[in-house]
C-alpha positions as a Markdown table, in Angstrom:
| # | Residue | x | y | z |
|---|---|---|---|---|
| 1 | Met | 24.3 | 131.5 | 153.8 |
| 2 | Asn | 26.1 | 132.3 | 150.6 |
| 3 | Pro | 23.9 | 135.0 | 149.0 |
| 4 | Asp | 24.8 | 133.8 | 145.5 |
| 5 | Pro | 24.9 | 130.0 | 145.4 |
| 6 | Asp | 26.2 | 130.0 | 141.8 |
| 7 | Lys | 29.1 | 132.3 | 142.5 |
| 8 | Thr | 32.4 | 130.5 | 142.0 |
| 9 | Arg | 34.8 | 130.3 | 144.9 |
| 10 | Thr | 38.2 | 128.5 | 144.8 |
| 11 | Ala | 38.7 | 125.2 | 146.6 |
| 12 | Asn | 42.0 | 126.1 | 148.3 |
| 13 | Arg | 40.6 | 129.3 | 149.8 |
| 14 | Tyr | 40.0 | 127.2 | 153.0 |
| 15 | Glu | 41.7 | 123.9 | 152.3 |
| 16 | Thr | 45.3 | 124.8 | 152.7 |
| 17 | Gly | 44.3 | 124.7 | 156.3 |
| 18 | Asp | 8.9 | 115.1 | 144.8 |
| 19 | Leu | 12.2 | 113.6 | 142.9 |
| 20 | Pro | 11.8 | 114.0 | 139.1 |
| 21 | Ala | 10.2 | 111.1 | 137.3 |
| 22 | Ile | 13.1 | 109.8 | 135.2 |
| 23 | Glu | 14.5 | 106.6 | 134.0 |
| 24 | Glu | 18.2 | 106.5 | 134.9 |
| 25 | His | 19.9 | 103.4 | 133.8 |
| 26 | Asp | 23.3 | 103.9 | 135.3 |
| 27 | Leu | 24.2 | 105.9 | 138.4 |
| 28 | Pro | 27.0 | 108.4 | 137.8 |
| 29 | Gln | 30.1 | 107.3 | 139.8 |
| 30 | Gly | 30.4 | 110.5 | 141.9 |
| 31 | Arg | 26.8 | 110.3 | 143.2 |
| 32 | His | 27.2 | 107.2 | 145.4 |
| 33 | Gln | 27.7 | 109.1 | 148.6 |
| 34 | Phe | 24.8 | 111.4 | 148.1 |
| 35 | His | 22.4 | 108.5 | 147.5 |
| 36 | Lys | 23.7 | 106.8 | 150.6 |
| 37 | Glu | 23.0 | 110.0 | 152.6 |
| 38 | Arg | 19.6 | 110.3 | 151.0 |
| 39 | Leu | 18.7 | 106.7 | 151.8 |
| 40 | Met | 19.6 | 107.2 | 155.5 |
| 41 | Ser | 17.5 | 110.4 | 155.6 |
| 42 | Gln | 14.5 | 108.8 | 154.0 |
| 43 | Ile | 14.7 | 105.9 | 156.4 |
| 44 | His | 14.9 | 108.3 | 159.3 |
| 45 | Asp | 12.0 | 110.4 | 157.9 |
| 46 | Asp | 9.8 | 107.3 | 157.3 |
| 47 | Arg | 10.4 | 106.0 | 160.8 |
| 48 | Arg | 9.5 | 109.3 | 162.3 |
| 49 | Ala | 6.5 | 109.7 | 160.0 |
| 50 | Ala | 5.2 | 106.3 | 161.0 |
| 51 | Ala | 5.3 | 107.3 | 164.7 |
| 52 | Glu | 3.5 | 110.6 | 163.9 |
| 53 | Thr | 0.8 | 108.8 | 161.9 |
| 54 | Arg | -0.1 | 106.6 | 164.9 |
| 55 | Ala | -0.6 | 109.8 | 167.0 |
| 56 | Ser | -2.4 | 111.9 | 164.4 |
| 57 | Ala | -4.4 | 111.5 | 161.2 |
| 58 | Gly | -1.9 | 113.4 | 159.0 |
| 59 | Arg | 1.8 | 113.7 | 158.4 |
| 60 | Ala | 4.2 | 116.0 | 156.5 |
| 61 | Arg | 5.5 | 114.7 | 153.2 |
| 62 | Asn | 9.0 | 113.5 | 152.8 |
| 63 | Pro | 11.3 | 116.5 | 152.0 |
| 64 | Phe | 12.5 | 114.7 | 148.9 |
| 65 | Leu | 8.9 | 114.7 | 147.5 |
| 66 | Arg | 8.7 | 118.5 | 147.5 |
| 67 | Lys | 9.9 | 120.4 | 144.6 |
| 68 | Ser | 12.7 | 122.8 | 145.4 |
| 69 | Ile | 12.8 | 126.4 | 144.3 |
| 70 | Leu | 14.3 | 126.9 | 140.9 |
| 71 | Leu | 16.9 | 129.3 | 139.9 |
| 72 | Pro | 15.8 | 131.7 | 137.2 |
| 73 | Ala | 16.5 | 130.3 | 133.8 |
| 74 | Ala | 19.0 | 133.1 | 133.0 |
| 75 | Thr | 21.0 | 132.4 | 136.1 |
| 76 | Ala | 21.1 | 128.7 | 135.3 |
| 77 | Leu | 22.2 | 129.4 | 131.8 |
| 78 | Ala | 24.9 | 131.9 | 132.9 |
| 79 | Gly | 26.2 | 129.3 | 135.4 |
| 80 | Ala | 26.5 | 126.7 | 132.6 |
| 81 | Leu | 28.2 | 129.0 | 130.2 |
| 82 | Ala | 30.8 | 129.8 | 132.8 |
| 83 | Val | 32.2 | 126.3 | 132.7 |
| 84 | Gly | 35.0 | 126.7 | 130.3 |
| 85 | Val | 35.0 | 123.9 | 127.7 |
| 86 | Leu | 31.8 | 122.6 | 129.0 |
| 87 | Val | 29.3 | 123.8 | 126.4 |
| 88 | Leu | 25.6 | 123.7 | 126.2 |
| 89 | Thr | 24.3 | 121.9 | 123.1 |
| 90 | Pro | 21.0 | 123.0 | 121.6 |
| 91 | Gly | 18.0 | 121.9 | 123.6 |
| 92 | Gly | 15.1 | 123.0 | 125.7 |
| 93 | Gly | 15.1 | 125.3 | 128.8 |
| 94 | Val | 14.6 | 124.5 | 132.4 |
| 95 | Asp | 11.1 | 123.3 | 133.3 |
| 96 | Pro | 9.7 | 124.8 | 136.4 |
| 97 | Val | 8.4 | 121.4 | 137.5 |
| 98 | Asp | 11.4 | 119.2 | 136.7 |
| 99 | Arg | 14.9 | 120.6 | 137.0 |
| 100 | Ala | 16.4 | 117.8 | 134.9 |
| 101 | Thr | 15.4 | 119.2 | 131.5 |
| 102 | Gly | 18.4 | 121.2 | 130.5 |
| 103 | Pro | 20.5 | 120.5 | 127.4 |
| 104 | Ala | 23.3 | 118.0 | 127.8 |
| 105 | Leu | 26.8 | 119.0 | 128.9 |
| 106 | Thr | 29.6 | 118.2 | 126.5 |
| 107 | Thr | 33.4 | 118.6 | 126.4 |
| 108 | Thr | 36.5 | 118.1 | 124.4 |
| 109 | Ile | 38.0 | 114.7 | 125.3 |
| 110 | Gly | 41.5 | 115.0 | 126.7 |
| 111 | Val | 44.4 | 112.8 | 125.5 |
| 112 | Ala | 45.2 | 109.8 | 127.7 |
| 113 | Asp | 48.8 | 108.8 | 128.5 |
| 114 | Ala | 49.4 | 105.6 | 130.6 |
| 115 | Lys | 53.1 | 106.2 | 131.0 |
| 116 | Gly | 52.6 | 109.7 | 132.5 |
| 117 | Ala | 50.3 | 108.6 | 135.3 |
| 118 | Pro | 52.8 | 107.2 | 137.9 |
| 119 | Arg | 55.0 | 110.3 | 137.7 |
| 120 | Leu | 52.0 | 112.7 | 137.9 |
| 121 | Leu | 50.6 | 110.8 | 140.9 |
| 122 | Asp | 54.0 | 110.9 | 142.6 |
| 123 | Arg | 54.1 | 114.7 | 142.2 |
| 124 | Ile | 50.5 | 115.0 | 143.4 |
| 125 | Ser | 51.1 | 112.9 | 146.4 |
| 126 | Leu | 54.1 | 114.9 | 147.4 |
| 127 | Ala | 52.1 | 118.1 | 147.1 |
| 128 | Ala | 49.2 | 116.6 | 149.2 |
| 129 | Ala | 51.6 | 115.5 | 151.9 |
| 130 | Ala | 53.0 | 119.0 | 152.3 |
| 131 | Ala | 49.5 | 120.6 | 152.7 |
| 132 | Glu | 48.3 | 122.0 | 156.0 |
| 133 | Ala | 46.3 | 119.4 | 158.0 |
| 134 | Pro | 42.7 | 120.3 | 158.8 |
| 135 | His | 42.1 | 120.9 | 162.5 |
| 136 | Gly | 38.8 | 121.5 | 164.2 |
| 137 | Arg | 37.7 | 122.2 | 167.7 |
| 138 | Ala | 35.4 | 119.9 | 169.7 |
| 139 | Gly | 31.8 | 120.3 | 168.6 |
| 140 | Gln | 32.6 | 121.7 | 165.2 |
| 141 | Tyr | 31.3 | 120.4 | 161.8 |
| 142 | Ile | 33.1 | 119.6 | 158.5 |
| 143 | Tyr | 31.5 | 121.9 | 155.9 |
| 144 | Ile | 31.9 | 120.8 | 152.2 |
| 145 | Glu | 30.6 | 123.0 | 149.4 |
| 146 | Thr | 30.6 | 121.7 | 145.9 |
| 147 | Arg | 29.2 | 122.5 | 142.4 |
| 148 | Ser | 27.9 | 119.6 | 140.4 |
| 149 | Ala | 25.6 | 118.5 | 137.6 |
| 150 | Asn | 24.4 | 115.2 | 136.0 |
| 151 | Thr | 23.6 | 114.2 | 132.5 |
| 152 | Tyr | 21.4 | 111.1 | 131.7 |
| 153 | Val | 18.6 | 109.7 | 129.5 |
| 154 | Arg | 15.1 | 110.8 | 130.6 |
| 155 | Thr | 12.1 | 109.0 | 129.3 |
| 156 | Val | 8.6 | 110.6 | 129.3 |
| 157 | Asp | 5.6 | 109.0 | 127.6 |
| 158 | Gly | 7.9 | 106.6 | 125.7 |
| 159 | Glu | 10.1 | 109.4 | 124.4 |
| 160 | Ser | 13.7 | 109.5 | 125.4 |
| 161 | Ser | 16.0 | 112.5 | 125.4 |
| 162 | Leu | 19.4 | 113.4 | 126.9 |
| 163 | Val | 19.1 | 116.0 | 129.7 |
| 164 | Ser | 21.3 | 117.6 | 132.3 |
| 165 | Asp | 20.6 | 119.1 | 135.7 |
| 166 | Pro | 21.6 | 122.7 | 136.0 |
| 167 | Leu | 25.0 | 123.2 | 137.6 |
| 168 | His | 24.1 | 123.8 | 141.2 |
| 169 | Thr | 25.7 | 124.2 | 144.6 |
| 170 | Arg | 25.6 | 121.4 | 147.2 |
| 171 | Gln | 26.3 | 122.1 | 150.9 |
| 172 | Ser | 26.8 | 119.5 | 153.5 |
| 173 | Trp | 27.7 | 119.7 | 157.2 |
| 174 | Arg | 28.9 | 116.6 | 159.1 |
| 175 | Ser | 30.0 | 116.0 | 162.7 |
| 176 | Pro | 33.4 | 114.3 | 162.8 |
| 177 | Asp | 31.8 | 111.1 | 164.1 |
| 178 | Gly | 29.4 | 111.1 | 161.2 |
| 179 | Leu | 26.3 | 110.9 | 163.4 |
| 180 | Lys | 25.0 | 114.4 | 162.9 |
| 181 | Gly | 24.7 | 116.4 | 159.7 |
| 182 | Trp | 22.7 | 118.5 | 157.3 |
| 183 | Leu | 22.4 | 118.7 | 153.5 |
| 184 | Ile | 21.2 | 121.5 | 151.2 |
| 185 | Glu | 21.1 | 120.7 | 147.5 |
| 186 | Pro | 18.7 | 122.3 | 145.0 |
| 187 | Gly | 16.6 | 119.7 | 143.2 |
| 188 | Asn | 17.3 | 117.0 | 145.8 |
| 189 | Thr | 16.2 | 118.8 | 149.1 |
| 190 | Gly | 13.9 | 121.6 | 149.9 |
| 191 | Pro | 15.4 | 125.1 | 150.2 |
| 192 | Glu | 16.1 | 124.6 | 153.9 |
| 193 | Gly | 17.7 | 121.2 | 153.4 |
| 194 | Leu | 17.2 | 118.1 | 155.5 |
| 195 | Thr | 18.9 | 116.2 | 158.3 |
| 196 | Leu | 21.5 | 113.5 | 157.8 |
| 197 | Glu | 21.0 | 112.2 | 161.3 |
| 198 | Gly | 19.2 | 109.0 | 161.9 |
| 199 | Arg | 19.5 | 105.2 | 162.5 |
| 200 | Asp | 19.8 | 102.5 | 159.9 |
| 201 | Glu | 16.9 | 100.2 | 158.8 |
| 202 | Gln | 17.4 | 98.0 | 161.9 |
| 203 | Gly | 17.2 | 101.0 | 164.2 |
| 204 | Asn | 20.9 | 100.9 | 165.0 |
| 205 | Val | 23.4 | 103.7 | 165.1 |
| 206 | Pro | 25.1 | 103.6 | 161.7 |
| 207 | Lys | 28.8 | 102.7 | 161.6 |
| 208 | Ser | 31.2 | 104.4 | 159.3 |
| 209 | His | 32.9 | 102.4 | 156.5 |
| 210 | Leu | 34.7 | 103.0 | 153.2 |
| 211 | Gly | 31.4 | 103.6 | 151.4 |
| 212 | Ala | 30.2 | 106.1 | 154.0 |
| 213 | Pro | 33.2 | 107.4 | 155.9 |
| 214 | Ser | 33.2 | 109.9 | 158.8 |
| 215 | His | 36.1 | 112.2 | 159.5 |
| 216 | Asp | 37.0 | 110.1 | 162.6 |
| 217 | Tyr | 36.8 | 106.9 | 160.5 |
| 218 | Leu | 39.3 | 108.3 | 158.0 |
| 219 | Ala | 41.8 | 108.6 | 160.8 |
| 220 | Thr | 41.8 | 104.8 | 161.3 |
| 221 | Leu | 42.7 | 104.0 | 157.7 |
| 222 | Pro | 46.3 | 102.8 | 157.0 |
| 223 | Thr | 48.6 | 105.3 | 155.4 |
| 224 | Asp | 50.8 | 102.7 | 153.8 |
| 225 | Pro | 49.7 | 102.6 | 150.1 |
| 226 | Asp | 49.9 | 98.8 | 149.8 |
| 227 | Ala | 48.0 | 98.2 | 153.0 |
| 228 | Leu | 45.4 | 100.9 | 152.1 |
| 229 | Leu | 44.8 | 99.5 | 148.6 |
| 230 | Arg | 44.6 | 95.9 | 150.0 |
| 231 | Lys | 41.9 | 97.1 | 152.4 |
| 232 | Ile | 40.0 | 98.8 | 149.6 |
| 233 | Tyr | 40.1 | 95.7 | 147.4 |
| 234 | Glu | 38.9 | 93.5 | 150.3 |
| 235 | Glu | 36.1 | 95.7 | 151.4 |
| 236 | Thr | 34.7 | 96.5 | 147.9 |
| 237 | Glu | 35.0 | 92.9 | 146.6 |
| 238 | Gly | 32.0 | 92.1 | 144.3 |
| 239 | Gln | 31.0 | 95.7 | 144.0 |
| 240 | Gly | 30.8 | 97.8 | 140.8 |
| 241 | Arg | 32.3 | 96.7 | 137.4 |
| 242 | Gly | 35.4 | 94.9 | 138.4 |
| 243 | Lys | 37.7 | 95.3 | 141.3 |
| 244 | Asp | 40.1 | 97.8 | 139.7 |
| 245 | Gln | 37.4 | 100.2 | 138.6 |
| 246 | Gln | 35.6 | 99.9 | 142.0 |
| 247 | Ala | 38.9 | 100.6 | 143.8 |
| 248 | Phe | 39.4 | 103.7 | 141.7 |
| 249 | Thr | 35.9 | 104.9 | 142.3 |
| 250 | Thr | 36.2 | 104.3 | 146.0 |
| 251 | Ile | 39.4 | 106.4 | 146.2 |
| 252 | Gly | 37.7 | 109.1 | 144.2 |
| 253 | Asp | 34.7 | 109.2 | 146.5 |
| 254 | Leu | 37.0 | 109.5 | 149.6 |
| 255 | Leu | 38.9 | 112.4 | 147.9 |
| 256 | Gly | 35.8 | 114.3 | 146.8 |
| 257 | Glu | 33.1 | 113.6 | 149.5 |
| 258 | Ser | 35.2 | 113.8 | 152.6 |
| 259 | Trp | 38.3 | 115.6 | 154.0 |
| 260 | Pro | 41.2 | 113.2 | 154.5 |
| 261 | Thr | 44.4 | 114.3 | 156.3 |
| 262 | Pro | 47.4 | 115.2 | 154.1 |
| 263 | Lys | 49.1 | 111.9 | 155.0 |
| 264 | Leu | 46.1 | 109.8 | 154.1 |
| 265 | Thr | 45.5 | 111.8 | 150.9 |
| 266 | Ala | 49.0 | 111.2 | 149.8 |
| 267 | Ala | 48.6 | 107.5 | 150.5 |
| 268 | Leu | 45.4 | 107.4 | 148.5 |
| 269 | Tyr | 47.2 | 108.9 | 145.5 |
| 270 | Arg | 50.0 | 106.4 | 145.8 |
| 271 | Ala | 47.5 | 103.6 | 146.1 |
| 272 | Ala | 45.8 | 104.8 | 143.0 |
| 273 | Ala | 49.1 | 104.6 | 141.1 |
| 274 | Lys | 49.1 | 100.9 | 141.7 |
| 275 | Ile | 45.7 | 100.3 | 140.1 |
| 276 | Pro | 46.0 | 98.8 | 136.6 |
| 277 | Gly | 44.6 | 101.0 | 133.8 |
| 278 | Val | 45.1 | 104.4 | 135.5 |
| 279 | Val | 46.2 | 107.1 | 133.0 |
| 280 | Met | 47.1 | 110.8 | 132.9 |
| 281 | Val | 44.9 | 113.1 | 130.8 |
| 282 | Asp | 46.5 | 116.2 | 129.4 |
| 283 | Ser | 43.5 | 118.5 | 129.9 |
| 284 | Ala | 40.2 | 118.6 | 131.8 |
| 285 | Thr | 37.9 | 121.2 | 133.2 |
| 286 | Asp | 35.9 | 121.0 | 136.4 |
| 287 | Ala | 32.3 | 122.1 | 137.1 |
| 288 | Ala | 33.6 | 125.6 | 138.2 |
| 289 | Gly | 35.4 | 126.1 | 134.9 |
| 290 | Arg | 38.9 | 125.6 | 136.3 |
| 291 | Lys | 41.2 | 123.9 | 133.9 |
| 292 | Gly | 43.9 | 121.4 | 134.9 |
| 293 | Val | 45.4 | 118.0 | 134.3 |
| 294 | Ala | 43.7 | 114.7 | 135.3 |
| 295 | Val | 44.3 | 111.2 | 136.6 |
| 296 | Ala | 41.7 | 108.9 | 135.1 |
| 297 | Arg | 40.5 | 105.4 | 134.4 |
| 298 | Leu | 38.3 | 104.1 | 131.7 |
| 299 | Asp | 35.4 | 101.8 | 132.5 |
| 300 | Glu | 35.6 | 99.4 | 129.5 |
| 301 | Thr | 32.0 | 98.2 | 130.2 |
| 302 | Ser | 30.3 | 101.6 | 129.9 |
| 303 | Gly | 32.9 | 103.5 | 127.9 |
| 304 | Glu | 32.9 | 106.2 | 130.6 |
| 305 | Arg | 36.2 | 107.7 | 131.9 |
| 306 | Thr | 36.3 | 109.0 | 135.4 |
| 307 | Glu | 38.8 | 111.9 | 135.7 |
| 308 | Trp | 40.2 | 113.4 | 138.9 |
| 309 | Ile | 41.1 | 117.0 | 138.0 |
| 310 | Phe | 44.1 | 118.8 | 139.5 |
| 311 | Asp | 45.6 | 122.3 | 139.2 |
| 312 | Ser | 48.5 | 121.9 | 136.8 |
| 313 | Lys | 50.8 | 124.1 | 138.9 |
| 314 | Thr | 49.9 | 123.4 | 142.5 |
| 315 | Phe | 48.4 | 119.9 | 142.0 |
| 316 | Thr | 45.5 | 120.9 | 144.3 |
| 317 | Phe | 42.6 | 118.5 | 143.8 |
| 318 | Leu | 39.8 | 120.5 | 142.1 |
| 319 | Gly | 37.1 | 117.9 | 141.5 |
| 320 | Glu | 36.0 | 115.0 | 139.4 |
| 321 | Arg | 34.0 | 114.4 | 136.2 |
| 322 | Thr | 32.9 | 111.3 | 134.3 |
| 323 | Val | 33.0 | 111.6 | 130.5 |
| 324 | Gln | 31.7 | 109.2 | 127.8 |
| 325 | Val | 34.9 | 108.6 | 125.7 |
| 326 | Lys | 34.2 | 105.3 | 124.0 |
| 327 | Gly | 31.1 | 104.1 | 122.2 |
| 328 | Asn | 27.5 | 105.2 | 122.8 |
| 329 | Ser | 25.5 | 104.4 | 126.0 |
| 330 | Gly | 22.2 | 105.1 | 127.6 |
| 331 | Glu | 18.7 | 104.4 | 126.1 |
| 332 | Gly | 19.0 | 104.3 | 122.3 |
| 333 | Gly | 22.7 | 105.2 | 122.5 |
| 334 | Leu | 21.9 | 108.8 | 123.3 |
| 335 | Ile | 25.0 | 109.3 | 125.5 |
| 336 | Lys | 27.8 | 109.8 | 122.9 |
| 337 | Pro | 31.5 | 110.5 | 123.2 |
| 338 | Gly | 32.2 | 113.9 | 124.6 |
| 339 | Thr | 29.1 | 113.9 | 126.9 |
| 340 | Val | 29.9 | 114.9 | 130.5 |
| 341 | Val | 27.9 | 112.3 | 132.4 |
| 342 | Tyr | 28.7 | 113.8 | 135.8 |
| 343 | Thr | 30.8 | 116.8 | 137.0 |
| 344 | His | 31.7 | 117.8 | 140.6 |
| 345 | Ala | 34.0 | 120.6 | 141.8 |
| 346 | Ile | 35.1 | 121.2 | 145.3 |
| 347 | Met | 34.7 | 124.8 | 146.3 |
| 348 | Val | 35.2 | 125.0 | 150.0 |
| 349 | Arg | 36.1 | 122.6 | 152.8 |
| 350 | Ala | 36.4 | 124.0 | 156.3 |
| 351 | Phe | 35.5 | 123.4 | 160.0 |
| 352 | Val | 32.5 | 125.5 | 161.1 |
| 353 | Asp | 30.8 | 126.0 | 164.5 |
| 354 | Asp | 27.3 | 124.7 | 163.7 |
| 355 | Ile | 25.0 | 123.3 | 161.0 |
| 356 | Lys | 24.0 | 125.9 | 158.3 |
| 357 | Val | 27.0 | 128.1 | 159.3 |
| 358 | Val | 29.4 | 128.8 | 156.4 |
| 359 | Pro | 33.0 | 130.0 | 156.6 |
């Protein structure tokens, strides 16, 4: 295991080859995949627990109901201060019972340019197509390590405040077929993590799809940008806040929560260039403090802008963040422009030999 989970490592090092009681009124866009994984794990755990209950009087609690070990407050603060233009606004410290009590993350809002997006995405797609394709051996797992944090309105005893999770490391292991896996994420799993293996609510083996893709499933997607975008529109119809915003969100999840081949990655960028409302943002900083340029789209309903962040020289995909850029949202309008609602940085993606093994 990484001895220091808050120590920053660059993304392309390997790539070129009990839940807190909160009221969250809107799910940050980059968290969809985690909650899908969590739901599958809870279903699997509940089914297993029910069987154990019939055989014995007691059962172990669901791993999500156990509080995870907190980082020392000084470590959490140091990690947050290392995030470049992400700054900590005045507020309380980290509560030992509930991690989600940190001060809100804020940032300087970058300037959007609609005309610059097509040219930037063209350069990004060319760079992606030239990258080395990921190759694994039979029996290996896809390891993805990220750093992330959420900001949202938390209500306790009728009092609402804007809080952020500490920036933390998330580690996931997935078999290429998506049927086996493991997840470790402070605040959402116990220190040892939990299995991502299990059947769906009908007891069937889950099938991969755009919202929960396996590595093998990605290989079946079309690499023609028009065909790919058409498939995304068709399969996400009726989801999210409009078809264009949902298509942009879906592509972002595929880029950040899985490991597409260079050819598919390039196609995803070219497909994104065809979505109305996509812009270039001159400056953005990811959860690891790396600065770059961004491709983004504003959700007119919420006033949030989702930004995909790239290295400005190599055009390597660094991560994603969601920033409130227009109007106030959340309970009582506490989420104001400049608030980082969600931030997610890719640190490592690699093939490894087993669950809990790191490169």
